[in-house]
C-alpha positions as CSV (number, residue, x, y, z in Angstrom):
1,M,-53.1,-143.7,37.9
2,P,-51.8,-140.9,38.0
3,R,-48.6,-141.7,35.6
4,L,-50.8,-143.9,32.9
5,L,-53.4,-140.0,32.8
6,A,-49.7,-139.2,32.3
7,R,-48.5,-141.0,29.2
8,L,-52.2,-140.2,28.0
9,G,-51.9,-137.0,28.5
10,V,-48.7,-137.2,26.2
11,L,-50.1,-139.1,23.3
12,L,-52.6,-136.9,23.5
13,A,-50.5,-133.6,23.3
14,V,-48.4,-135.7,20.3
15,S,-51.6,-136.7,18.4
16,F,-52.8,-133.0,17.6
17,G,-48.8,-131.8,17.2
18,L,-48.7,-134.0,14.7
19,I,-51.5,-133.0,12.6
20,V,-50.5,-129.3,13.5
21,G,-47.1,-129.9,11.6
22,T,-48.0,-132.7,8.6
23,G,-51.2,-129.1,8.5
24,S,-48.2,-126.4,8.4
25,V,-45.8,-128.3,6.0
26,A,-48.3,-129.4,3.8
27,G,-49.0,-125.9,3.3
28,A,-46.0,-124.6,2.0
29,H,-46.2,-125.3,-1.4
30,V,-46.1,-123.1,-3.9
31,T,-49.6,-123.4,-5.4
32,V,-51.8,-121.5,-8.4
33,H,-55.2,-120.4,-8.7
34,S,-57.6,-119.0,-11.0
35,D,-61.4,-118.0,-9.9
36,D,-62.2,-117.6,-13.7
37,A,-59.9,-119.9,-16.2
38,V,-62.0,-121.5,-18.7
39,Q,-60.4,-123.1,-22.2
40,G,-60.4,-120.2,-24.7
41,G,-60.5,-117.3,-22.6
42,H,-57.8,-114.6,-20.7
43,A,-58.0,-115.2,-16.4
44,E,-56.0,-114.1,-13.6
45,I,-54.1,-116.7,-12.6
46,A,-51.8,-116.2,-8.7
47,F,-49.4,-118.0,-7.5
48,R,-49.0,-118.7,-3.6
49,V,-45.2,-118.3,-2.4
50,P,-44.7,-119.3,1.1
51,N,-40.9,-119.2,2.8
52,E,-40.0,-122.7,4.0
53,S,-36.4,-121.6,5.6
54,D,-36.1,-121.0,9.3
55,T,-33.5,-118.2,8.3
56,A,-33.6,-117.2,3.8
57,S,-35.4,-115.0,3.0
58,T,-36.8,-116.0,-1.1
59,V,-35.1,-113.9,-3.9
60,K,-36.0,-115.4,-6.8
61,L,-39.1,-116.8,-8.1
62,Q,-39.0,-118.8,-12.2
63,V,-42.3,-119.7,-13.6
64,A,-42.0,-122.7,-16.7
65,F,-44.9,-122.3,-18.8
66,P,-45.6,-126.4,-20.5
67,T,-44.6,-125.4,-24.3
68,D,-47.1,-129.0,-25.6
69,L,-50.3,-126.5,-24.2
70,P,-49.0,-123.1,-25.3
71,I,-50.4,-119.5,-24.5
72,A,-49.5,-117.2,-26.4
73,S,-49.6,-113.2,-24.5
74,V,-49.6,-112.7,-20.6
75,S,-49.4,-109.4,-18.6
76,V,-48.1,-109.1,-14.9
77,L,-49.2,-107.4,-12.9
78,P,-46.6,-105.6,-11.0
79,H,-45.5,-107.0,-7.7
80,P,-44.0,-104.0,-5.5
81,G,-40.3,-104.1,-4.9
82,W,-39.7,-107.2,-7.3
83,I,-38.9,-106.3,-10.9
84,Y,-39.7,-109.7,-13.6
85,R,-38.8,-110.7,-16.9
86,V,-41.3,-112.6,-19.4
87,G,-39.5,-115.2,-21.6
88,K,-41.0,-116.3,-25.1
89,R,-40.1,-118.6,-28.1
90,T,-42.0,-118.7,-31.4
91,D,-45.7,-117.0,-30.6
92,A,-45.8,-118.2,-27.1
93,V,-44.6,-117.3,-23.2
94,S,-41.8,-120.2,-22.2
95,E,-41.4,-118.2,-18.5
96,I,-41.9,-115.3,-16.0
97,E,-39.2,-114.5,-13.9
98,W,-39.1,-112.2,-10.5
99,N,-36.3,-111.2,-9.0
100,A,-36.0,-109.2,-5.2
101,V,-34.8,-105.8,-5.9
102,G,-33.2,-106.1,-2.6
103,P,-33.8,-108.1,1.0
104,D,-36.4,-105.8,2.5
105,T,-39.3,-106.5,-0.4
106,A,-38.1,-110.8,-0.7
107,V,-40.2,-113.5,0.9
108,K,-39.0,-113.3,4.8
109,P,-38.7,-116.7,6.7
110,G,-42.9,-117.2,8.3
111,E,-44.1,-115.1,5.4
112,Y,-45.3,-115.8,1.8
113,E,-46.3,-113.6,-1.2
114,V,-48.6,-113.7,-4.3
115,F,-47.3,-112.7,-7.7
116,R,-50.3,-112.6,-10.1
117,I,-50.9,-112.3,-13.9
118,V,-53.2,-112.2,-17.3
119,A,-52.6,-115.0,-18.9
120,G,-54.5,-116.3,-22.4
121,P,-56.4,-117.9,-24.3
122,L,-56.2,-121.0,-22.0
123,P,-55.6,-124.0,-24.1
124,T,-58.1,-126.9,-24.3
125,T,-57.1,-129.0,-21.2
126,D,-58.7,-129.9,-18.0
127,R,-55.5,-129.0,-16.2
128,L,-52.0,-126.9,-16.7
129,V,-48.9,-128.1,-15.0
130,F,-46.7,-125.3,-14.2
131,K,-43.1,-125.8,-13.1
132,V,-41.5,-122.7,-10.5
133,V,-38.2,-123.1,-9.3
134,Q,-37.9,-121.0,-6.3
135,T,-34.4,-119.5,-5.4
136,Y,-33.4,-118.6,-1.7
137,A,-30.5,-115.4,0.0
138,D,-28.4,-117.9,1.4
139,G,-28.3,-120.0,-2.5
140,E,-31.1,-122.5,-1.3
141,V,-32.8,-123.8,-5.0
142,V,-35.9,-126.0,-4.4
143,R,-37.7,-127.3,-7.3
144,W,-41.5,-127.8,-7.4
145,I,-41.4,-129.9,-10.4
146,D,-42.3,-133.1,-9.8
147,E,-45.0,-134.0,-11.9
148,P,-49.0,-134.1,-10.2
149,V,-50.3,-138.2,-9.7
150,T,-53.7,-139.2,-8.9
151,N,-52.8,-142.6,-6.8
152,G,-50.0,-142.5,-4.2
153,P,-48.0,-140.3,-1.6
154,E,-48.0,-136.4,-3.0
155,P,-44.5,-135.9,-4.1
156,E,-41.7,-134.5,-2.3
157,H,-42.5,-130.6,-4.2
158,P,-45.2,-131.0,-6.6
159,A,-45.1,-129.0,-9.8
160,P,-48.2,-125.9,-9.4
161,V,-51.7,-127.4,-11.9
162,L,-53.8,-125.2,-12.8
163,V,-57.6,-126.4,-12.7
164,I,-59.3,-125.0,-16.2
165,A,-63.2,-125.0,-16.8
166,A,-64.8,-126.8,-20.0
167,G,-66.9,-123.9,-21.3
168,G,-67.0,-120.5,-20.6
169,S,-70.5,-119.5,-18.7
170,A,-70.2,-119.3,-15.1
171,D,-71.5,-122.6,-13.5
172,A,-68.5,-123.6,-15.3
173,V,-66.4,-121.3,-13.3
174,A,-67.9,-122.3,-10.9
175,H,-66.9,-126.2,-11.2
176,A,-63.3,-125.4,-11.3
177,G,-63.4,-123.9,-8.3
178,H,-65.0,-127.0,-7.2
179,T,-63.4,-129.2,-8.4
180,V,-59.9,-127.2,-7.4
181,A,-61.9,-128.3,-3.4
182,A,-61.7,-131.1,-4.1
183,S,-58.3,-132.0,-5.1
184,A,-56.7,-130.6,-2.5
185,S,-58.9,-132.5,-0.5
186,A,-58.4,-135.8,-2.2
187,G,-55.3,-135.9,-1.9
188,G,-51.9,-133.7,-0.9
189,A,-52.5,-130.8,0.7
190,P,-56.0,-130.4,2.8
191,S,-57.7,-127.7,2.4
192,S,-58.0,-125.4,6.0
193,A,-61.6,-126.6,7.2
194,T,-60.8,-130.1,6.4
195,F,-57.0,-129.9,8.3
196,W,-59.2,-127.9,11.5
197,V,-61.7,-130.6,11.0
198,L,-60.0,-133.5,11.0
199,A,-56.7,-131.9,14.2
200,V,-60.6,-131.7,16.0
201,T,-61.8,-134.8,15.0
202,T,-58.8,-136.4,16.7
203,T,-58.0,-134.3,19.6
204,V,-61.6,-135.7,20.4
205,A,-61.8,-139.0,20.0
206,V,-58.3,-139.3,22.3
207,L,-60.1,-137.4,25.2
208,V,-63.3,-139.6,24.8
209,A,-60.7,-142.2,24.6
210,L,-58.7,-140.9,27.6
211,L,-62.1,-139.9,29.8
212,A,-63.3,-144.6,29.3
213,V,-59.8,-145.5,30.7
214,V,-60.3,-143.8,33.6
215,L,-64.0,-144.4,33.4
216,A,-62.9,-148.4,33.6
217,M,-60.1,-148.0,36.2
218,R,-62.6,-146.4,39.0
219,T,-65.0,-149.4,38.4
220,A,-62.5,-151.2,38.7
221,R,-61.4,-150.5,41.8
222,R,-64.3,-149.7,43.0
223,G,-65.3,-153.2,42.4
224,R,-62.5,-154.7,44.1
225,G,-63.2,-152.3,47.1
226,D,-60.2,-149.5,47.3
227,E,-62.1,-146.9,46.5
228,A,-65.2,-145.5,48.6
229,P,-67.9,-144.5,45.8
230,A,-68.2,-141.4,45.7
C-alpha cells in the first residue's frame, strides 16, 4: 500500500502542476481591454504586455490598427522610460510603436507592462482585432497576429481582441465588460477566478479518489483478516 500511496501522491502533484502551468501559459498572451468602449465614442484602451522570455527583456511593441474599420484619432498616455510613434494612413491611425529607451525600463522576464491610449470614434462593430508584434532584446520577435476562432483550440499567437458595446449607455458598457469575461472563460485564457476554481476542484477530486482507494484497500484487508479493526 505505501507504494500505491506514493504513486497516487505523484499523480496529485502532477495534476495540480499541469493546471497551474496551463493557467500561467494561457495568461501570458498580449491582451487588450477597455471599460468604456462604445460604438461611436472615444475610449481608454489598455494593452497588457507580459514577458514570456526567461532571459531577455521586451524592448519594442508595435500595435497595428485594423484598416477595414478605421479609427480617426488617438492620444497616447506617456509610459515612463518608453518613447512612442503614431503612424497614420490617410485620415486614420495605422499603428503605434513603443520603444524602451534603455534596458532599465524594458519589460523584464517575469514582469508585464500596460500601455494605454484613448482612441475614437470607435467604429460600428462588436469587436476590433489589433495585431501586435513584440520584440525582445535578444532579437526574438513574437507576432500576436493569429485571427480569433469561434470553435476549436486557441491559436498559438492570438491577436488581441477588443469587445465594443453597441450603444452609449452605461448598461451597454457594462454589457461589453461581461462579454469580455464570458469570452475569456469560454475559449482562450481563463479568468483568474475560473482558473483557481478549476484547480481546487480538480485537486479535491483527486484527494477524494485517493481516500476512496485507501478505504477500499483497508476494507479488503480486514475482510481477509490481515488487519485488526481499529
